C-alpha positions, -999 to +999 in steps of 0.1 A: +637+595-505+605+597-526+606+559-529+609+556-492+578+577-485+559+559-512+568+526-495+556+539-461+523+550-477+517+516-493+524+498-460+500+521-441+472+514-467+478+477-463+476+479-425+443+499-427+429+474-451+439+445-429+422+462-399+391+467-419+390+431-429+395+421-392+365+442-381+343+428-409+353+393-399+345+400-362+312+415-371+303+386-393+313+361-366+291+379-341+262+380-365+265+343-371+267+335-334+236+355-327+231+387-307+236+389-270+221+412-244+187+412-227+151+415-235+127+434-212+095+413-206+064+417-184+062+389-159+027+387-145+012+358-127-005+345-095+016+328-068-002+304-044+008+297-009-006+276+019-008+288+055-002+266+086-039+260+089-041+246+054-058+277+040-046+286+005-041+322-007-029+338-039-006+368-045-002+387-077+033+391-092+036+420-116+071+429-127+093+438-156+124+416-158+155+414-180+157+381-197+189+370-216+186+374-254+194+340-270+198+322-236+221+292-237+208+273-207+171+271-203+151+249-179+116+245-192+088+234-168+059+240-192+055+215-220+034+239-241+063+265-241+088+237-248+069+227-279+070+264-290+108+265-284+112+233-304+091+247-333+112+278-334+143+257-338+158+265-304+158+230-287+196+232-283+192+260-257+172+236-234+193+220-208+166+203-188+128+197-183+106+176-160+101+141-175+087+123-144+098+088-134+111+071-165+098+098-187+062+089-178+048+124-181+066+135-213+042+138-242+050+118-274+051+150-293+082+159-273+100+126-276+132+142-288+137+155-253+136+120-238+173+114-243+203+121-220+211+153-238+183+169-217+184+165-180+154+152-161+144+179-137+119+158-118+081+162-119+059+191-130+050+198-094+082+183-078+112+199-094+147+184-088+163+214-072+197+196-068+198+190-106+188+226-112+217+237-090+241+216-110+229+230-143+228+267-132+204+277-160+202+314-170+164+311-176+137+290-159+103+289-176+073+280-155+035+279-155+007+272-130+019+240-115+052+256-103+037+289-093+038+284-056+058+305-031+077+274-020+088+262-054+098+297-066+118+303-034+137+270-040+144+280-076+160+312-062+182+292-039+192+266-065+199+290-094+202+325-079+213+341-112+184+326-132+154+346-142+121+328-135+096+336-163+059+327-163+047+314-197+013+298-190-019+314-204-050+317-182-083+303-192-099+338-190-082+352-222-067+320-235-061+325-272-048+361-268-024+350-240-011+322-262-003+347-289+014+369-263+036+342-249+045+329-283+057+363-294+075+367-261+094+334-266+101+345-302+116+378-290+137+360-264+153+337-290+155+364-317+129+346-337+102+373-338+093+367-375+090+330-370+068+335-340+045+358-360+042+331-387+032+306-360+006+330-347-008+334-383-011+296-386-028+295-352-053+322-362-062+304-394-069+272-375-090+290-349-111+306-377-115+273-395-127+254-364-148+284-351-169+285-383-177+248-380-185+250-343-208+280-347-226+262-376-234+230-357-266+226-337-250+199-316-243+206-279-209+198-264-200+181-232-164+179-221-159+149-198-128+141-177-125+106-164-103+100-133-101+066-117-137+059-127-151+092-116-165+117-141-163+155-141-176+181-166-159+213-178-180+241-192-180+278-200-157+298-177-137+267-166-105+250-175-114+244-211-137+273-216-121+283-249-143+256-265-173+276-256-161+312-250-138+315-281-148+287-305-186+291-300-196+256-290-231+253-274-229+239-239-252+212-225-254+231-192-248+268-185-245+260-148-215+237-148-191+247-121-162+269-133-136+255-108-104+241-123-114+206-114-148+208-130-181+195-117-187+159-106-213+143-128-230+109-132-242+088-161-277+100-154-265+136-159-251+127-193-283+109-203-305+138-192-284+165-210-281+143-241-250+160-257-245+157-295-207+157-291-186+144-262-149+152-258-135+126-234-102+131-215-087+104-193-065+119-166-050+085-157-034+080-191-020+116-190+001+108-159+013+074-170-017+051-166-038+033-192-064+052-212-099+044-199-122+072-209-138+052-237-143+023-214-158+045-187-183+059-211-193+023-222-224+023-199-260+012-206-274+043-189-260+065-217-263+042-247-291+063-262-272+096-259-269+113-293-231+116-292-228+078-285-254+067-310-239+089-338-203+080-330-193+115-320-173+107-289-136+118-293-111+102-270-087+131-266-049+129-264-047+131-226-011+144-223-018+171-249-048+184-231-039+177-195-001+183-194+009+202-225-019+227-231-011+264-234+016+263-261+007+275-296+018+242-312+000+220-287-032+242-290-032+238-328-031+200-320-061+204-297-080+224-323-073+196-349-088+170-325-119+193-319-123+196-357-123+158-359-154+158-337-171+182-360-164+162-391-176+128-379 
């Protein structure tokens, strides 16, 4: 009888041990697969709408939403955010993005998304809602170009279970909002430490460029060329971080702060005589040929300091016009600005 009880005891110990091993294996598998659940994030942005009379208005969205932790199907409509996701090693979670006709608007820095593994979701301002409905993403990331009441309503119809999250920094507090959205994306993908490391690299580059910008006596003019027309962007405008956060000296404190800048002429450039010109060609950003250097090849401005001293930088148009706002793309912008200071 004693042997019988001993045998029973041994069998019970073996069963308990086996259960313990099963639990450990399950926990290990779950850890390897990544945590699931949700992340609470603040979703604050402006939504534009157009009335029947053509008048535009804006409405503030301010909400807290629950975003899937480690989402498996993400539609990304902001190239800056996409570059951050790529840098964090989470490209496999992306199911689609806007590439334009034949991939015309996709920056070279994001070439890995050009293939068929990632669906083409139309244009930045013209999403393919049918394709979105087919994919049924659990998260849709947007920025200013998609922040209209019409587009957001259509997102809701196409993918009713998806959260729509705004990830585009405003020009008012540009660098700080880039840090915020980088950390947010890191938290969503359970890559908080990696996001913090990116922010550290970002801050180092800012400080490096800022010191050089503040130490130069040269004035800066940011020129956008669009089908032969020129516009300037200054403090308080679309690229105001150059002046407000890096400390460049502007050629003109009165430049319009509208998003499209202020129309200027060659005579204006000659009169202001900038020491540095950053030239951006909108046409090349949206699939045309780069023409900013050609446009600036004009006798009226041949004696301008920036041109005489070869301090005109032909910017990466897709990086500045289409993919700005991500921490990786902004580091790329800062490197181009630094190039202007070193010539």
